[in-house]
Phi, psi and omega in degrees: 000321179298316179298320178296318178298317179297319179297317179299314180295319180299314180296318180296324181287326184268351181281137176261010182286334183287131177260139175286129181191192183281128176298321178302311182295322179296313180294316180299319180299327178281324188270326187305320179298340181280349182108187182213181180228131175268123180253137173276109181265118181295147179292141181289144176251163177292157181294143177279164179290137179291152180293151178273111182253016184285343183277000000 
């Protein structure tokens, strides 16, 4: 298994097929065809007062 991992890494390092680009765009291109999920993101509230630790 170690040799196989080394071979994969060696091929990946010497391959010129990889394009430099945005990781976000690469992941999105793979996942977007599968569909998506709409998430309800709660509205942000102002920060609360920090606790008084002086006592």
